[in-house]
C-alpha positions in Angstrom: 0.0 0.0 0.0 1.4 3.4 -1.0 2.2 6.0 1.6 -0.6 8.4 0.4 -3.1 5.5 0.2 -2.2 4.3 3.7 -2.7 7.9 5.1 -6.0 8.2 3.4 -7.1 4.7 4.8 -6.0 5.6 8.3 -7.8 9.0 8.2 -11.0 7.4 6.9 -10.8 4.8 9.7 -10.4 7.4 12.4 -13.3 9.5 11.1 -15.5 6.4 11.0 -14.5 5.4 14.5 -15.1 8.9 15.8 -18.5 9.2 14.0 -19.6 5.8 15.4 -18.8 7.0 18.9 -15.9 4.5 19.6 -13.4 5.5 22.2 -10.0 5.9 20.5 -6.8 6.0 22.5 -3.2 6.7 21.8 -0.1 5.8 23.8 3.2 7.6 24.3 4.6 4.8 22.1 2.2 5.6 19.3 3.4 9.3 19.4 7.0 8.2 19.5 6.6 5.9 16.5 4.6 8.6 14.7 7.5 11.1 15.3 10.0 8.5 14.0 8.1 8.0 10.7 7.4 11.7 10.2 10.9 12.9 10.7 12.7 10.0 9.0 14.1 10.9 5.6 12.0 9.9 2.6 14.9 7.8 1.2 14.7 5.5 4.2 10.9 5.1 4.1 10.0 8.1 6.2 8.0 11.2 5.4 10.9 13.7 5.7 8.9 16.2 7.7 10.5 19.0 9.7 10.5 19.0 13.5 8.0 21.9 13.4 5.5 20.2 11.1 5.8 16.9 13.1 5.2 18.8 16.3 2.1 20.5 15.0 0.7 17.1 13.8 1.6 15.5 17.2 -0.1 18.3 19.1 -3.3 17.7 17.0 -3.2 14.0 17.8 -2.7 14.8 21.5 -5.6 17.2 21.5 -8.0 14.9 19.7 -7.3 11.6 21.4 -6.9 10.4 25.0 -3.3 9.5 25.7 -3.1 6.4 28.0 -0.1 6.8 30.3 2.7 4.3 30.7 3.0 2.8 34.2 4.8 0.2 36.2 1.8 -2.1 35.7 2.2 -1.8 31.9 5.9 -2.5 32.3 5.3 -5.6 34.4 2.7 -6.9 32.0 5.1 -6.3 29.1 7.9 -8.2 30.8 5.5 -11.3 31.3 4.4 -11.1 27.7 7.8 -11.0 26.1 8.9 -14.1 28.1 5.6 -16.1 27.7 5.3 -15.4 24.0 9.1 -15.5 23.4 9.1 -12.1 21.7 12.3 -11.0 20.1 13.7 -8.0 18.2 11.4 -5.2 17.0 8.3 -7.2 18.0 8.9 -6.1 21.6 7.1 -2.8 20.6 4.0 -4.7 19.6 4.1 -6.5 22.9 4.3 -3.2 24.7 1.1 -2.0 23.0 -0.6 -5.3 24.0 0.6 -4.8 27.6 -0.9 -1.3 27.7 -4.2 -2.7 26.3 -4.3 -5.4 28.9 -3.5 -3.0 31.7 -6.4 -0.7 30.6 -8.8 -3.4 29.7 -8.9 -2.7 25.9 -9.4 -5.5 23.5 -9.5 -4.1 20.0 -6.5 -2.7 18.1 -6.7 -0.9 14.7 -3.4 -1.6 12.9 -2.0 -2.0 9.4 0.1 -4.9 10.8 -2.7 -7.3 11.8 -0.5 -10.4 11.5 2.0 -9.0 14.0 -0.5 -9.5 16.8 -1.8 -13.0 16.1 0.2 -14.5 19.0 -1.9 -12.5 21.5 -5.2 -14.4 21.5 -7.0 -11.9 23.8 -6.4 -9.0 21.4 -8.7 -8.4 18.5 -7.0 -6.7 15.5 -8.7 -4.8 12.7 -7.1 -3.3 9.6 -8.0 0.3 9.1 -9.7 -0.5 5.8 -12.2 -2.6 7.8 -12.6 -0.6 11.0 -16.1 0.9 10.5 
């Protein structure tokens, strides 16, 4: 999926979720990963945005969505998950989102990377193209 198409799909999914009165949350990790993609150069699969532009977009996200805070409980849950599910490498970030979801009692995750979460049976994943 192209970058422009993915952005459009994500935007439509967020609008549909908002209009259907779903609670939508972000985490500090989501904002950090957003910052990473926005500020990474285009030639290495980023958007090549300036710090100032990325900051404006991040501020908009933070105003529009509830940010669920990290906590010691999230950390402890994450530690159990990475051991029990034998998580290695970059997939530790996925486990961190699942830990946060478990800590806050959330069960549905909208993600372009549905297959990355199949090991976590108690988490339901939905691709943004199918989120409404």
